C-alpha positions in Angstrom: -14.7 -2.1 -25.2 -17.4 -3.7 -22.9 -17.2 -5.7 -19.8 -18.6 -9.2 -20.4 -17.8 -11.1 -17.2 -16.2 -10.6 -13.8 -14.6 -13.4 -11.8 -13.5 -13.3 -8.1 -10.9 -15.5 -6.6 -9.6 -15.9 -3.0 -6.0 -16.7 -2.2 -4.3 -16.8 1.2 -0.7 -15.7 1.0 1.4 -16.7 4.1 4.2 -14.4 5.2 7.7 -15.8 4.5 9.1 -14.4 7.7 6.4 -15.7 10.0 3.7 -13.7 11.9 3.7 -9.9 11.3 3.1 -7.9 14.5 2.4 -4.2 14.9 1.2 -2.0 17.8 -1.2 -3.5 20.3 0.2 -7.0 19.6 -2.0 -7.1 16.5 -0.8 -10.0 14.4 -1.4 -11.5 10.9 -0.1 -14.7 9.4 -0.5 -13.6 5.8 -2.7 -11.7 3.3 -6.2 -13.0 2.6 -6.4 -11.7 -0.9 -9.4 -10.9 -3.1 -8.4 -11.2 -6.8 -10.6 -9.9 -9.6 -10.5 -10.7 -13.3 -12.6 -8.5 -15.7 -13.1 -10.0 -19.1 -14.1 -7.9 -22.2 -15.7 -8.3 -25.6 -12.3 -7.5 -27.2 -10.6 -10.6 -25.7 -8.6 -8.6 -23.1 -8.7 -9.4 -19.3 -7.8 -7.0 -16.6 -6.7 -8.0 -13.1 -7.0 -6.3 -9.7 -6.2 -7.3 -6.1 -7.1 -6.2 -2.6 -5.8 -7.7 0.6 -6.1 -6.2 4.0 -3.6 -6.8 6.8 -5.9 -8.8 9.0 -9.0 -7.1 10.1 -7.2 -4.7 12.5 -5.1 -2.5 10.3 -7.6 -0.5 8.3 -11.4 -0.2 8.0 -11.5 -3.3 5.8 -11.8 -7.0 6.1 -11.5 -9.8 3.6 -15.0 -11.2 3.9 -16.4 -7.7 3.4 -14.3 -7.2 0.3 -15.6 -10.4 -1.2 -19.2 -9.7 -0.4 -19.0 -6.2 -1.7 -17.4 -7.2 -5.0 -20.1 -9.7 -5.6 -22.7 -6.9 -5.1 -21.0 -4.4 -7.4 -19.8 -6.7 -10.2 -23.1 -7.2 -12.0 -23.6 -3.4 -12.1 -20.4 -3.1 -14.2 -21.4 -5.6 -16.9 -21.7 -3.8 -20.3 -19.7 -0.8 -19.1 -16.5 0.4 -20.9 -13.7 -0.4 -18.4 -11.3 2.2 -20.0 -13.7 5.0 -18.8 -12.1 4.8 -15.3 -13.7 8.0 -13.9 -17.2 6.8 -15.0 -16.6 3.4 -13.5 -15.6 4.9 -10.2 -18.6 7.2 -10.2 -20.9 4.3 -11.0 -19.5 2.3 -8.1 -19.9 5.2 -5.7 -23.5 5.7 -6.9 -24.4 2.1 -6.1 -22.4 1.7 -2.9 -21.9 4.4 -0.3 -18.4 4.5 1.1 -16.6 1.1 1.4 -13.6 2.2 -0.7 -11.7 -1.0 -0.1 -14.5 -3.0 -1.8 -14.0 -1.0 -5.0 -10.2 -1.0 -5.2 -9.7 -4.4 -7.0 -12.4 -3.6 -9.5 -10.9 -0.2 -10.2 -7.4 -1.7 -10.5 -8.6 -4.2 -13.0 -10.2 -1.5 -15.1 -6.9 0.5 -15.1 -5.1 -2.6 -16.1 -7.4 -2.9 -19.1 -6.9 0.8 -19.9 -3.1 0.2 -20.2 -3.5 -3.1 -22.0 -5.8 -1.4 -24.6 -3.4 1.4 -25.1 -0.5 -1.0 -25.4 1.6 0.8 -22.7 2.7 0.2 -19.2 0.3 1.6 -16.6 2.8 4.2 -15.3 2.7 5.8 -18.8 -1.1 5.7 -18.8 -1.0 7.4 -15.4 1.0 10.3 -16.8 4.6 9.4 -17.2 7.6 7.4 -16.0 10.0 9.1 -13.6 13.2 6.9 -13.5 13.4 3.2 -14.0 12.9 1.8 -10.5 11.6 2.5 -7.0 13.6 2.4 -3.7 12.2 -0.2 -1.3 11.9 -0.2 2.4 11.3 -3.2 4.7 9.2 -3.3 7.8 10.6 -4.8 11.1 7.6 -6.1 13.0 7.5 -5.8 16.7 9.6 -8.2 18.7 12.2 -7.9 21.5 14.7 -5.2 20.7 17.6 -7.7 20.1 15.4 -9.8 17.7 14.4 -6.6 15.8 18.1 -5.8 15.5 18.8 -9.2 14.0 16.0 -8.8 11.6 17.4 -5.4 10.5 20.7 -7.0 9.7 19.0 -9.8 7.7 17.2 -7.2 5.6 20.4 -5.2 5.0 22.1 -8.4 3.7 19.1 -8.7 1.3 19.8 -5.3 -0.1 17.3 -3.0 1.7 18.7 0.4 2.7 15.5 1.8 4.2 13.9 0.2 7.3 10.7 0.8 9.1 10.8 0.0 12.8 7.4 -0.9 14.1 6.7 0.9 17.4 3.4 2.1 19.1 3.5 0.1 22.3 5.2 0.9 25.7 7.3 4.0 24.9 10.3 2.8 26.9 10.4 -0.5 25.0 9.9 1.3 21.7 12.9 3.6 22.4 14.9 0.4 23.1 13.6 -1.1 19.8 14.7 1.9 17.8 18.1 2.2 19.5 18.8 -1.5 19.0 18.1 -1.2 15.3 20.0 2.0 15.0 23.1 0.5 16.7 23.5 -2.3 14.1 22.8 -0.5 10.9 25.2 2.0 9.0 24.5 5.7 9.4 23.3 6.0 5.8 20.4 3.6 6.3 17.2 5.5 6.4 15.0 4.7 9.4 11.3 5.2 9.9 9.5 4.6 13.2 5.9 3.6 12.5 3.4 3.4 15.3 0.4 2.6 13.1 -1.6 5.0 15.3 -0.9 2.8 18.4 0.1 5.5 20.9 -1.9 7.9 22.9 -0.7 11.5 22.7 1.1 11.1 26.1 2.9 7.9 24.9 4.0 9.6 21.7 5.4 12.5 23.7 7.3 10.1 26.0 8.8 8.3 23.0 10.0 11.6 21.5 11.5 12.6 24.8 13.3 9.3 24.9 14.9 9.5 21.4 15.8 13.1 21.6 17.4 14.4 18.4 17.8 11.0 16.8 17.5 11.0 13.0 14.4 9.2 11.8 11.0 9.9 10.3 8.0 9.4 12.6 5.0 7.8 10.9 1.4 8.0 12.1 2.1 8.2 15.8 -1.5 8.4 17.0 -4.8 7.1 15.7 -6.6 10.4 15.2 -5.6 13.3 13.0 -6.3 15.7 15.9 -3.7 13.9 18.1 -1.1 13.9 15.3 -1.7 17.6 14.8 -1.3 18.3 18.5 2.0 16.4 18.5 3.4 18.2 15.5 4.9 21.2 17.5 6.9 18.9 19.8 8.2 16.5 17.0 11.6 17.6 15.8 11.7 14.8 13.3 9.8 14.7 10.0 6.3 13.4 10.4 4.4 11.3 7.8 0.7 10.6 7.9 -0.6 7.2 6.8 -3.8 5.9 8.4 -5.1 9.5 8.6 -5.0 9.8 4.8 -8.4 8.3 4.0 -9.5 10.6 1.2 -8.6 13.9 -0.5 -10.3 15.9 2.2 -8.0 14.5 4.8 -5.0 15.4 2.8 -6.3 19.0 2.3 -6.7 19.4 6.1 -3.1 18.2 6.6 -1.8 20.6 4.1 -3.8 23.5 5.6 -2.7 22.7 9.1 1.0 22.1 8.2 1.0 18.7 10.0 2.7 16.4 7.5 6.1 16.5 5.8 4.9 13.5 3.8 2.0 11.1 3.3 1.5 7.5 2.6 -1.3 6.8 0.1 -2.7 3.3 0.2 -4.6 2.2 -2.9 -7.3 0.1 -1.3 -7.8 2.6 1.6 -8.8 5.4 -0.8 -10.8 3.3 -3.3 -8.5 2.4 -6.1 -5.8 3.7 -8.5 -7.8 6.6 -9.8 -8.5 8.2 -6.4 -5.0 7.3 -5.2 -3.6 9.2 -8.2 -5.7 12.3 -7.4 -4.5 12.3 -3.8 -0.9 11.8 -5.0 -1.1 14.6 -7.5 -2.4 17.1 -4.9 0.3 16.0 -2.4 3.0 16.5 -5.1 1.5 20.0 -5.9 1.9 20.8 -2.2 5.5 19.6 -2.3 5.0 16.8 0.2 7.0 13.6 0.1 4.8 10.8 -1.2 4.8 7.0 -0.6 2.4 5.0 -2.7 1.6 1.5 -1.4 -1.3 -0.6 -0.2 -2.4 -2.8 2.6 -1.2 -6.1 1.1 -1.2 -8.6 -1.8 1.2 -10.3 -4.1 2.2 -9.7 -7.7 -0.9 -7.9 -9.0 -1.0 -5.4 -6.2 2.8 -4.9 -6.1 2.7 -4.1 -9.8 0.0 -1.5 -9.2 2.0 0.1 -6.4 5.1 0.1 -8.6 3.4 1.8 -11.6 1.7 4.5 -9.4 5.0 5.1 -7.6 7.0 5.3 -10.9 4.6 8.0 -12.2 5.4 10.1 -9.1 8.2 12.7 -9.6 11.4 11.3 -8.2 12.3 14.3 -6.0 9.0 13.9 -4.1 8.9 10.1 -4.1 9.8 8.3 -0.9 9.8 4.5 -1.3 7.4 1.6 -1.6 7.2 -2.1 -0.6 7.7 -5.4 -2.5 4.7 -7.3 -1.1 5.2 -10.2 -3.5 8.5 -10.9 -1.7 6.8 -10.8 1.7 4.7 -13.9 0.9 5.4 -17.5 0.1 2.5 -18.0 -2.4 1.9 -15.7 -5.3 0.0 -15.8 -8.6 1.8 -14.0 -11.4 4.9 -13.4 -13.5 6.4 -10.2 -14.9 8.0 -8.3 -12.0 11.8 -8.2 -12.5 14.0 -9.4 -9.5 14.7 -6.8 -6.9 18.3 -5.6 -7.2 20.2 -3.6 -4.5 16.9 -2.6 -2.8 15.3 -1.3 -6.0 12.0 -2.6 -7.4 11.5 -2.4 -11.1 8.2 -2.4 -13.0 6.9 -5.2 -15.3 7.6 -4.4 -18.9 4.3 -5.4 -20.5 1.2 -3.3 -21.0 -1.2 -2.4 -18.2 0.0 -3.9 -14.9 2.3 -6.1 -17.0 1.4 -9.2 -14.9 0.9 -12.6 -16.5 -1.4 -14.2 -14.0 -1.1 -17.9 -13.4 -4.8 -18.6 -13.4 -4.5 -22.3 -12.8 -2.9 -21.7 -9.4 -5.9 -19.6 -8.4 -8.3 -22.5 -8.7 -12.0 -22.0 -9.5 -13.6 -18.6 -9.0 -15.6 -18.3 -5.8 -17.9 -16.0 -7.7 -18.5 -15.0 -11.3 -21.2 -12.9 -13.0 -23.9 -14.7 -14.9 -23.3 -15.2 -18.6 
C-alpha cells in the first residue's frame, strides 16, 4: 500500500455546554480541529484528528498543527501507511519535536492499518478487553453552587465519574469540591483536576482543607518536581497528566514512586503508536491508565476508545466522549452512550464513516 494524497481540513466544534474554564480562568469556546485524510493506491482512506483545548492547555496550538501538517505531508507521499513505526521515525527525522503536529497523521495511518487488516483498531493494537469504556465528565470552573448543579445534570445523563476542575484559590477550590460532593451519591467517583494550576503552597493548602476526603488528585502543580514534592503529603491517589509528555517522563515517575496513575493524551505524545508504548509501560508498572486526548469529535473519540479498549480492564481508569461535548461533528459509527459507557465503532480501523461533505473543501492537499 502506498500513500497517494493527503488532505487537511479545519473544523471548529463549539461546546454544547458553553465556555469551558479551567485553572487561571483559561477558557475555550470549542475545539479548533485539524482533520487529516490519507488516500492510498488501494482505494482506502485513513482519517486522523488533532484538536488542542485552546492554546493554553498544552504545548500545542491549532495554527501550528495546520502549518506543521502541511510541511510533513509531502514527505509521506509514496510511503506505506501500514508501516506505523517507520512513518513515525520518518516524521521525527524531518521535524524535531512538535509531537502534536504528527498526531493526526499518525492516527490516519493506524486507521489505514486496521482497515487494511479488516479489523477494529483495538484488535490491531493488541486485543479487546471488554466491550465498553467507563466515561467521566469534567465540571469546568464556576461558582461552587453552579458546579454542583452541573454535577447533578451529568448524573442524570448517566455519568458516574466526575472530574471537578480546581487549581485556583485553594479555599474556593475546597468549596467547589465540597459542593459537588454534597449533591452526588457516595458511589460516584470524584477526581480533582488542577491542570497544573497550583503552586506547591496552594496545593498543600487545598489538601489541608479537604482532609481525608475520598477523591483522586490529578496534576496538582505544573512541574513534575512540584508534584513529586507534594506526594508525601497527599493522602489521596495522585494521577499525572500534563507531566506525561513522553516515555522518559513516565519512567521518572515510576522510579520516583510519584504516581498512582497516569493520563496519556494521544496528541501530546505524538500519536497512537507512542501513546500505546507509554500505555504498555504504565501497565507493566501496574499503574492505573487513562487514555484520552486534548479534544476533537468522532474521529478522535474513536481513537481514544480503541486505545482504551486495548488496555487491560483492571488497570484502565476511564475516558471521555468528546464527540458529545460538541455541537458539530463529522462522522458516524460510534454507538450511543448507555449508562455512562462508551462503546467502540464496529467497523475496521477507527470505524468512523466521515461525512466529508460537511467538512467542506480541504484547506490544503498534496500535489497530484
